[in-house]
PAZAPA-4460 file (N, C-alpha, C; in steps of 0.05 Angstrom, whole numbers, plus 32768, in hexadecimal, padded with zeros to 4 digits):
% residues 75
    n_x    n_y    n_z   ca_x   ca_y   ca_z    c_x    c_y    c_z   seq   type   mol
   80C2   813E   8130   80D5   8129   812B   80F0   8136   8125     1      M     A
   8105   812B   8131   8120   8135   812C   812A   812E   8110     2      K     A
   813C   813D   8106   8147   8138   80EB   8153   811C   80E9     3      K     A
   8161   8114   80FE   816E   80F9   80FE   8158   80E3   80FB     4      E     A
   8142   80E6   8109   812C   80D3   8107   811F   80D3   80EC     5      E     A
   811D   80EB   80E0   8111   80EE   80C6   8122   80E1   80B1     6      L     A
   813C   80E4   80B3   814F   80D8   80A0   814D   80B9   80A3     7      V     A
   814B   80AF   80BB   8148   8093   80BF   812E   8088   80B2     8      H     A
   8118   8096   80B6   80FF   808F   80A9   8102   808F   808B     9      L     A
   8110   80A4   8080   8115   80A6   8063   8124   808D   805A    10      H     A
   8137   8084   8069   8147   806D   8062   8136   8054   8061    11      L     A
   8125   8050   8075   8113   8039   8076   8100   8039   805E    12      L     A
   80F4   8050   8058   80E2   8051   8041   80F1   804D   8026    13      L     A
   8109   8056   8025   811A   8052   800D   8120   8034   8009    14      A     A
   8123   8026   801F   8127   8009   801D   810E   7FFB   8013    15      Q     A
   80F6   8004   801B   80DD   7FFA   8011   80DB   8000   7FF3    16      L     A
   80E3   8017   7FEB   80E3   801F   7FCF   80F4   800C   7FBF    17      K     A
   810C   8006   7FC9   811E   7FF4   7FBB   8112   7FD8   7FB9    18      K     A
   8105   7FCF   7FCE   80F7   7FB5   7FCD   80E2   7FB4   7FB8    19      Y     A
   80D2   7FCA   7FB6   80BD   7FCB   7FA2   80C9   7FCA   7F86    20      C     A
   80DE   7FD8   7F82   80EB   7FD9   7F67   80F7   7FBE   7F60    21      E     A
   8104   7FB1   7F73   8111   7F97   7F6E   80FC   7F81   7F69    22      E     A
   80E5   7F84   7F74   80D0   7F70   7F71   80BB   7F79   7F5C    23      N     A
   80C1   7F8D   7F4D   80B1   7F97   7F37   8094   7F9C   7F3F    24      E     A
   8090   7FA8   7F57   8075   7FB0   7F5F   806E   7FC9   7F51    25      L     A
   8055   7FCD   7F4D   804C   7FE4   7F3C   804C   7FFE   7F4D    26      S     A
   8063   800A   7F50   8066   8023   7F5E   8072   8038   7F4B    27      C     A
   806A   8050   7F4F   8074   8066   7F3F   8083   8079   7F52    28      N     A
   809D   8077   7F52   80AE   8088   7F63   80BA   80A0   7F55    29      F     A
   80AD   80A8   7F3F   80B7   80BF   7F2F   80B9   80D8   7F40    30      A     A
   80A4   80DE   7F50   80A4   80F6   7F60   80BB   80F6   7F74    31      K     A
   80C0   80DF   7F80   80D6   80DC   7F93   80F1   80E0   7F85    32      Y     A
   80F4   80D3   7F6E   810D   80D6   7F5E   8112   80F3   7F56    33      N     A
   80FD   8102   7F50   80FF   811E   7F48   810B   812F   7F5F    34      E     A
   8106   8126   7F78   8110   8135   7F8E   812F   8135   7F8F    35      L     A
   813A   8120   7F85   8158   811E   7F84   8165   811D   7FA0    36      G     A
   8158   8110   7FB2   8163   810E   7FCD   8164   80F0   7FD5    37      I     A
   8179   80E9   7FE3   817D   80CF   7FED   817E   80D0   800C    38      S     A
   8176   80BB   801A   8178   80BB   8037   8195   80BD   8040    39      P     A
   81A8   80B7   802E   81C4   80B9   8036   81CF   80D6   8034    40      F     A
   81BF   80E8   802A   81C7   8104   8028   81BF   8112   8042    41      Q     A
   81CC   810C   8057   81C4   8116   8071   81C8   8134   8074    42      V     A
   81D8   813F   8062   81DD   815C   8062   81C5   816C   8057    43      H     A
   81B3   815F   804A   819B   816C   803F   8189   8175   8056    44      R     A
   8177   8187   8050   8167   8193   8065   8152   817F   8070    45      S     A
   8149   8185   8088   8134   8175   8094   811B   8176   8083    46      K     A
   8115   818D   8078   80FD   8191   8067   80FF   817F   804E    47      E     A
   8117   817D   8042   811A   816C   802A   8115   814F   8031    48      E     A
   811F   8146   8047   811B   812A   8050   80FE   8126   8056    49      H     A
   80F1   813A   8062   80D4   8138   8069   80C4   8135   804F    50      K     A
   80CB   8144   803B   80BC   8142   8021   80C1   8127   8015    51      Q     A
   80D9   811C   8016   80DF   8102   800B   80CF   80EC   8019    52      A     A
   80CE   80EE   8033   80BE   80DB   8043   80A1   80DC   803B    53      V     A
   8096   80F4   8038   807B   80F7   8030   8075   80EB   8015    54      F     A
   8086   80F0   8001   8082   80E6   7FE6   8085   80C8   7FE6    55      V     A
   8099   80BD   7FF3   809D   80A0   7FF4   8085   8093   8002    56      L     A
   807E   809E   8018   8067   8093   8028   804D   8093   8018    57      G     A
   8049   80A8   800A   8030   80AA   7FF9   8030   8094   7FE4    58      T     A
   8046   8090   7FD6   8046   807C   7FC1   8044   8060   7FCC    59      E     A
   8051   805B   7FE3   8050   8040   7FEF   8034   803B   7FFA    60      L     A
   8027   804F   8005   800B   804C   800E   7FF8   8047   7FF6    61      A     A
   7FFD   8055   7FE0   7FED   8050   7FC8   7FF0   8034   7FBE    62      S     A
   8008   8029   7FBF   800D   800D   7FB7   7FFC   7FFB   7FC9    63      L     A
   7FFB   8000   7FE3   7FEC   7FEF   7FF5   7FCE   7FF0   7FEE    64      M     A
   7FC4   8007   7FE8   7FA8   800B   7FE1   7FA2   7FFC   7FC8    65      V     A
   7FB3   7FFF   7FB4   7FAF   7FF1   7F9A   7FB0   7FD3   7F9E    66      R     A
   7FC3   7FC9   7FAE   7FC5   7FAD   7FB3   7FAD   7FA2   7FC2    67      S     A
   7FA3   7FB1   7FD5   7F8C   7FA9   7FE4   7F73   7FA8   7FD2    68      N     A
   7F70   7FBD   7FC1   7F59   7FBD   7FAF   7F5A   7FA6   7F9C    69      N     A
   7F72   7F9F   7F93   7F75   7F88   7F81   7F6D   7F6E   7F8E    70      H     A
   7F75   7F6B   7FA8   7F6D   7F53   7FB6   7F4F   7F52   7FBA    71      L     A
   7F43   7F68   7FC1   7F26   7F69   7FC5   7F17   7F63   7FAB    72      V     A
   7F20   7F6E   7F95   7F12   7F6A   7F7C   7F15   7F4E   7F70    73      S     A
   7F29   7F3F   7F79   7F2D   7F24   7F6F   7F1E   7F0F   7F80    74      T     A
   7F12   7F17   7F95   7F03   7F04   7FA6   7EE8   7EFE   7F9B    75      R     A
***
C-alpha cells in the first residue's frame, strides 16, 4: 500500500473514532492517543501511519465484537 493510501485509510478510521466518541460508544482509544499522530500529519512516516491504522482498526474491531456479543446475549 502506498503512503498516500495509508494516510487516507488513517483518515477514514479517525472519522470512525470521532463518531464513536461523539456517540459515547464504549471504545478505548488510549493506545491510539499515545501514538500522538493525526492523519493530517502527512509528513510523518509511512510506518507511523501504518501503526496508527493498526491500533485504530483493532479497537474498532473489538467494539464490533463486543456489540455483536451483547446482541447475541440479549436474545
